[in-house]
C-alpha positions in Angstrom: 181.6 -105.6 52.5 183.6 -102.9 54.3 187.3 -102.9 54.8 189.6 -101.2 57.3 189.8 -97.4 56.6 193.3 -96.1 56.3 194.8 -92.6 56.0 194.5 -91.1 52.4 197.7 -89.7 50.9 197.1 -87.3 48.0 200.6 -88.1 46.8 199.8 -91.9 46.6 196.4 -91.2 45.0 198.1 -88.9 42.5 200.4 -91.8 41.4 197.5 -93.8 40.1 197.2 -93.3 36.3 193.5 -92.2 36.6 194.4 -89.2 38.7 198.0 -88.4 37.7 197.0 -85.2 35.8 194.9 -83.7 38.6 196.1 -80.7 40.6 197.1 -80.8 44.3 193.8 -79.1 45.1 191.8 -81.7 43.2 193.7 -84.6 44.8 193.0 -83.1 48.2 189.3 -83.0 47.3 189.4 -86.6 46.2 191.0 -87.7 49.5 188.4 -85.7 51.4 185.5 -87.3 49.5 186.9 -90.8 49.3 188.9 -93.1 51.5 191.6 -95.8 51.4 190.3 -99.2 52.5 192.2 -102.4 53.2 190.4 -105.7 52.5 191.3 -109.2 53.6 190.8 -112.0 51.1 187.1 -112.4 50.3 184.2 -110.5 48.6 184.2 -106.8 48.1 180.9 -106.3 46.3 178.3 -108.5 44.7 176.7 -108.4 41.2 173.2 -106.9 41.2 173.6 -104.9 44.4 173.3 -101.1 44.2 176.5 -99.6 42.9 177.4 -97.3 45.8 181.2 -97.0 45.3 184.0 -96.6 42.7 187.1 -98.7 43.5 190.6 -98.1 42.3 193.3 -100.8 43.2 196.4 -99.5 45.0 197.9 -102.9 45.7 196.8 -106.5 45.8 194.9 -108.9 43.5 191.3 -108.6 42.4 189.0 -111.1 40.7 185.9 -110.1 38.7 183.2 -112.6 38.0 179.7 -112.9 36.6 176.8 -115.1 37.6 175.8 -117.5 34.8 173.0 -119.9 35.8 174.2 -121.3 39.1 177.9 -120.7 38.6 180.2 -117.8 39.1 182.3 -117.4 35.9 185.6 -115.5 36.3 186.0 -112.8 33.7 189.1 -111.0 35.0 192.0 -111.5 37.5 194.7 -108.8 37.9 197.2 -107.3 40.2 197.7 -104.2 38.0 197.9 -101.1 40.1 195.3 -98.5 39.1 192.6 -100.8 37.7 189.1 -99.8 38.6 185.7 -101.3 39.1 182.3 -100.7 40.7 180.2 -97.7 40.0 181.9 -96.9 36.7 178.7 -95.6 35.1 177.7 -93.3 38.0 178.1 -90.3 35.7 175.0 -91.5 33.7 172.8 -91.1 36.8 169.3 -92.4 36.7 169.4 -93.0 32.9 170.8 -96.5 33.5 170.3 -98.9 36.4 173.1 -98.1 38.9 174.0 -101.7 40.0 177.2 -103.6 40.1 177.5 -105.5 36.7 179.7 -108.1 38.2 181.1 -109.3 41.6 184.6 -108.5 42.9 186.7 -110.3 45.5 190.3 -110.1 46.5 192.6 -113.1 46.9 195.1 -111.5 49.2 195.2 -108.4 51.4 194.5 -105.5 49.1 194.1 -101.7 49.3 191.7 -99.6 47.3 191.0 -95.9 46.9 187.2 -95.9 47.3 184.9 -93.0 46.3 181.2 -92.9 46.9 179.3 -93.1 43.6 177.6 -89.8 44.0 180.8 -87.9 44.7 182.6 -89.7 41.8 179.8 -88.6 39.5 180.1 -85.0 40.7 183.9 -85.0 40.1 183.4 -86.3 36.6 180.8 -83.6 35.8 183.0 -80.8 37.3 186.4 -81.8 36.2 185.8 -83.7 33.0 182.7 -82.2 31.3 183.8 -82.9 27.8 184.9 -86.4 28.7 181.5 -87.1 30.3 179.8 -86.0 27.1 182.1 -88.2 25.0 181.5 -91.1 27.3 177.7 -90.6 27.3 177.7 -90.5 23.5 179.9 -93.6 23.4 177.7 -95.5 25.8 174.3 -94.6 24.4 175.5 -94.6 20.8 176.9 -98.1 21.2 173.6 -99.3 22.7 171.6 -97.7 19.9 173.9 -99.1 17.2 173.7 -102.5 18.8 169.9 -102.4 18.9 169.7 -101.1 15.3 172.1 -103.7 13.9 170.5 -106.4 16.0 167.1 -105.5 14.5 168.6 -105.5 11.1 170.0 -109.0 11.8 166.5 -110.1 12.8 165.0 -108.6 9.6 167.7 -110.2 7.4 166.9 -113.5 9.0 163.2 -112.9 8.6 163.7 -112.0 4.9 165.8 -115.2 4.3 163.2 -117.3 6.1 160.4 -115.7 4.1 162.1 -116.3 0.8 162.7 -119.9 1.8 159.2 -120.4 3.0 157.8 -118.9 -0.2 159.9 -121.3 -2.2 158.9 -124.3 -0.1 155.2 -123.3 -0.4 155.4 -122.6 -4.1 156.3 -126.2 -5.0 153.2 -128.0 -3.4 150.9 -125.1 -4.4 152.0 -125.4 -8.0 151.6 -129.2 -7.9 148.1 -128.8 -6.5 147.2 -126.3 -9.3 148.5 -128.6 -12.0 146.8 -131.7 -10.5 143.5 -129.8 -10.2 143.7 -128.8 -13.9 144.4 -132.3 -15.0 141.7 -133.7 -12.7 139.1 -131.5 -14.4 140.2 -132.8 -17.8 140.1 -136.5 -16.6 136.7 -136.1 -15.0 135.4 -134.7 -18.3 136.8 -137.7 -20.2 135.3 -140.0 -17.6 131.9 -138.5 -18.1 132.4 -138.9 -21.9 133.4 -142.6 -21.5 130.5 -143.3 -19.2 128.2 -141.9 -21.9 129.6 -144.3 -24.4 129.2 -147.2 -22.1 125.6 -146.2 -21.3 124.7 -146.2 -25.0 125.6 -149.9 -25.2 123.1 -152.7 -24.8 124.4 -153.9 -21.4 122.3 -155.6 -18.8 121.8 -154.0 -15.4 123.8 -156.9 -13.9 126.8 -156.0 -16.2 126.6 -152.3 -15.3 126.4 -153.2 -11.6 129.5 -155.4 -12.0 131.3 -152.4 -13.7 130.4 -150.1 -10.9 131.5 -152.6 -8.3 134.9 -153.0 -10.1 135.3 -149.3 -10.2 134.7 -149.0 -6.4 137.2 -151.9 -5.7 139.7 -150.3 -8.0 139.5 -147.0 -6.2 140.1 -149.0 -2.9 143.2 -150.6 -4.4 144.6 -147.1 -5.2 144.4 -146.1 -1.6 146.3 -149.3 -0.6 148.8 -149.3 -3.4 152.3 -150.7 -2.3 155.5 -148.8 -2.9 157.6 -150.6 -5.5 161.2 -150.2 -6.4 162.0 -148.8 -9.8 162.9 -152.2 -11.1 159.8 -153.8 -9.7 157.6 -151.1 -11.2 159.3 -151.4 -14.6 158.7 -155.2 -14.7 155.1 -154.8 -13.7 154.5 -152.1 -16.4 155.9 -154.5 -19.0 153.5 -157.3 -17.8 150.5 -155.0 -17.8 151.3 -153.6 -21.2 151.6 -157.1 -22.7 148.3 -158.1 -21.1 146.5 -155.0 -22.5 147.9 -155.6 -25.9 146.8 -159.2 -25.8 143.3 -158.1 -25.0 143.0 -155.6 -27.8 143.4 -152.5 -25.6 145.0 -149.7 -27.7 148.1 -147.8 -26.4 148.4 -150.1 -23.4 151.9 -148.8 -22.8 150.3 -145.4 -21.9 147.8 -147.0 -19.4 150.2 -149.4 -17.7 152.2 -146.9 -15.6 149.0 -145.5 -14.0 147.7 -149.0 -13.3 151.1 -149.9 -11.7 151.1 -146.8 -9.6 147.6 -147.6 -8.4 148.6 -151.1 -7.3 146.9 -153.0 -10.1 148.4 -156.2 -11.5 147.7 -158.9 -14.1 145.6 -161.0 -11.6 143.4 -158.0 -11.0 142.9 -157.4 -14.8 142.0 -161.1 -15.2 139.3 -160.6 -12.6 138.0 -157.6 -14.5 138.0 -159.4 -17.8 136.1 -162.4 -16.3 133.4 -160.1 -14.8 132.7 -158.2 -18.0 131.6 -159.0 -21.6 134.5 -159.1 -24.0 133.1 -156.3 -26.2 132.7 -154.1 -23.1 136.3 -154.6 -21.9 138.1 -151.8 -23.9 135.7 -149.1 -22.8 135.7 -150.5 -19.3 139.5 -150.4 -19.1 139.4 -146.8 -20.4 136.9 -145.9 -17.8 138.9 -147.6 -15.0 142.0 -145.8 -16.2 140.2 -142.4 -15.7 139.1 -143.7 -12.3 142.7 -144.5 -11.4 144.0 -141.2 -12.7 141.4 -139.2 -10.8 142.2 -141.1 -7.6 145.9 -140.5 -8.1 145.4 -136.8 -8.8 143.2 -136.4 -5.7 146.0 -138.1 -3.7 148.5 -135.6 -5.2 146.2 -132.7 -4.3 145.8 -134.1 -0.8 149.6 -134.5 -0.3 150.2 -131.0 -1.7 147.7 -129.3 0.6 148.9 -131.4 3.6 152.5 -130.2 2.8 151.3 -126.6 2.7 149.4 -127.0 6.0 152.6 -128.6 7.5 154.7 -125.6 6.4 152.2 -123.2 7.8 152.2 -125.0 11.1 156.0 -125.0 11.1 156.0 -121.2 10.5 153.6 -120.7 13.4 155.7 -123.0 15.6 158.8 -121.1 14.6 157.3 -117.6 15.1 155.3 -118.7 18.2 152.8 -116.0 17.2 149.9 -117.9 18.8 151.7 -118.9 22.0 152.7 -117.4 25.3 156.2 -115.8 25.2 157.4 -117.9 28.1 156.3 -121.5 28.4 157.4 -125.1 28.9 158.2 -126.5 25.5 159.5 -129.5 23.7 162.8 -128.4 22.3 162.5 -130.9 19.4 159.4 -129.2 18.1 161.4 -125.9 18.0 164.4 -127.6 16.3 162.2 -129.3 13.7 160.3 -126.1 12.8 163.6 -124.2 12.4 165.2 -126.9 10.3 162.0 -126.9 8.1 162.0 -123.1 7.8 165.7 -123.2 6.8 165.5 -126.2 4.5 165.8 -124.0 1.4 168.9 -122.4 2.7 170.4 -125.7 3.9 170.0 -127.1 0.4 170.3 -130.7 -0.9 174.1 -131.0 -0.7 174.2 -130.8 3.1 173.0 -133.9 4.9 171.0 -133.1 8.1 171.3 -135.7 10.9 168.9 -135.5 13.8 170.4 -137.3 16.8 167.6 -136.6 19.2 167.1 -138.1 22.6 163.3 -138.0 22.7 163.2 -139.0 26.4 164.6 -135.6 27.6 162.0 -133.5 29.4 160.5 -130.3 28.2 162.2 -127.1 29.3 160.9 -123.7 30.5 162.0 -121.1 27.9 161.2 -118.3 25.5 160.5 -120.5 22.4 160.6 -117.7 19.8 164.0 -116.5 21.0 165.4 -120.0 21.2 164.3 -120.4 17.6 166.4 -117.3 16.8 169.4 -119.0 18.5 168.9 -122.2 16.4 168.6 -120.1 13.3 171.9 -118.3 14.0 173.8 -121.5 14.8 172.4 -123.4 11.8 173.2 -120.4 9.5 176.8 -120.4 10.8 177.1 -124.1 10.2 175.7 -123.9 6.7 178.1 -121.0 5.9 181.0 -123.1 7.3 180.2 -126.1 5.2 179.6 -123.9 2.1 183.1 -122.4 2.6 184.7 -125.9 1.9 182.7 -126.8 -1.2 179.1 -127.0 0.0 179.0 -130.7 0.8 179.0 -131.9 4.4 176.9 -132.9 7.4 174.9 -130.8 9.9 174.2 -132.8 13.0 171.7 -131.6 15.6 171.9 -133.5 18.8 170.0 -133.4 22.1 170.7 -135.2 25.3 170.8 -134.7 29.1 174.0 -133.3 30.6 173.6 -133.8 34.3 170.8 -131.4 35.3 170.7 -129.6 32.0 169.6 -130.1 28.5 172.3 -130.1 25.8 171.4 -129.0 22.3 174.4 -129.3 20.0 174.9 -128.2 16.4 177.8 -129.9 14.7 179.2 -129.2 11.2 182.0 -130.6 9.0 183.3 -127.2 8.0 186.9 -125.9 8.3 186.7 -125.3 12.0 187.4 -122.1 14.0 191.0 -121.1 14.4 192.2 -121.2 18.0 193.4 -117.5 17.8 189.9 -116.2 17.2 187.9 -118.7 19.2 187.8 -116.5 22.2 186.3 -113.6 20.2 183.5 -115.2 18.3 180.9 -114.2 20.9 182.0 -110.5 20.9 179.6 -108.0 19.4 180.4 -107.1 15.7 183.1 -109.7 15.4 182.6 -111.8 12.2 184.7 -113.8 9.8 182.1 -113.5 7.0 182.9 -111.3 4.0 181.9 -107.6 4.2 178.1 -107.3 3.7 177.3 -110.9 4.6 177.4 -110.7 8.4 176.8 -108.2 11.1 178.8 -109.9 13.8 175.9 -109.9 16.1 174.4 -113.4 15.5 176.5 -115.2 18.2 176.4 -112.2 20.5 172.5 -112.2 20.4 172.5 -115.9 20.8 174.8 -115.7 23.8 172.6 -113.1 25.5 169.4 -115.1 24.8 170.9 -118.3 26.2 172.9 -116.8 29.1 171.0 -113.7 30.2 167.4 -114.9 29.5 167.7 -118.6 30.1 170.5 -118.8 32.6 172.2 -121.3 30.4 175.6 -121.7 28.7 176.7 -121.3 25.1 180.1 -122.8 24.3 182.0 -124.1 21.3 184.4 -127.0 20.6 186.2 -126.9 17.3 188.7 -128.7 15.2 189.0 -129.0 11.4 186.0 -130.9 10.1 184.3 -131.0 13.5 182.9 -127.8 15.0 180.2 -128.1 17.8 178.2 -125.2 19.3 176.7 -126.4 22.5 173.7 -124.9 24.2 173.1 -126.0 27.8 169.6 -125.1 29.2 168.5 -125.6 32.8 165.5 -128.0 33.3 163.8 -125.8 35.9 162.8 -122.1 35.7 164.8 -119.4 37.5 162.9 -117.2 39.9 163.3 -114.0 37.8 162.7 -115.3 34.3 160.1 -112.7 33.4 162.3 -109.8 34.5 165.5 -110.6 32.5 166.9 -107.9 30.3 165.6 -107.9 26.7 167.9 -108.9 23.9 
């Protein structure tokens, strides 16, 4: 938008703090290169357009805003004389995209000193060579440091996740190894017991009955009910008494396995009725080995299934075998992240999943959303640990008008009001030195806002802090061209 061009007064331009140290000759050159423009209320320039001019406010009121999703978010409003906006990075030339990083409008009639970007860059190079070098170093150094520390944050998170995953995998793997060793021993004893039985003078019909009982016992193991501790204890006493009454030595050792397998006194009565009395002790011993081998195989199956589940969760979390951008069920992403972080969350923190499973899938970068979940869960765990380590982490999903809300609530101490506005700033952290980089929330904000056109906000009071991620349900037109984070 162009305003009305007015005469340029070197004296008035020299009264602006940016130019107050310039000589009369330099002020004359500025007036020759630039112009004074008057703008009526309305837009001056728009975010994303080529940055063609550098604007310095002489009088009036300006409002700077940024586009977030479908909304214009006001970031600054001022009437301070001498403030500037527009092509502020023109001195960097083609090394960075020369576009307006925000939109500017005026709310009342305002006057600006306006310099074309190319001339402004020339004045900077000619009049302030050392300042330009310092600004270049500051700009690129800050970008480099932010990338390096952001990468370190990712590596620290990866290290923490790897340690947690290793711990989670070790438990079922160790259980499977122990069960396999015990299974080998029980199978050996089963062969030995079968040899003893085979040496007896039993009829083929009796042996067939024994094999049939073994098969039906194995079937009962697969269908064993889950008993309460009190019910299991009572049944163990009943079985131990039955075994003692029938001359079975050390029945108290056998009873717990039989109870776990779902066997009861009625079943043992059927076994006793189907076999000769002299065969019963060896048959019970053989059935005990059968039960133990079935239980051990169930334990191995459960352990390997747990390992497979953890590996699947790791693949879901990393998204290594999936497209970077896709339509995904956010609950799958949340579950994989919670599983990956279960070791860090610990047993003292209760995790509540308040999911609305009816919400639709969303177009997103799943691996990067997982990084957001990781950062927000990590902050929640740190907050709860700061007040004793016991508390509740609530992960909630629901529709919020035309967006999907993902909320992480914790029962920590809350975020003080005086720092709430700074928590998304780069390098700002309340964690002790060495425990936080201050980039977790900044990275999360850029992933949510810049890459997904969503919103990341926080509501906090003592005992109730909620980080809320709002994601659009439809893809934006330039998803694949957003800046990397």
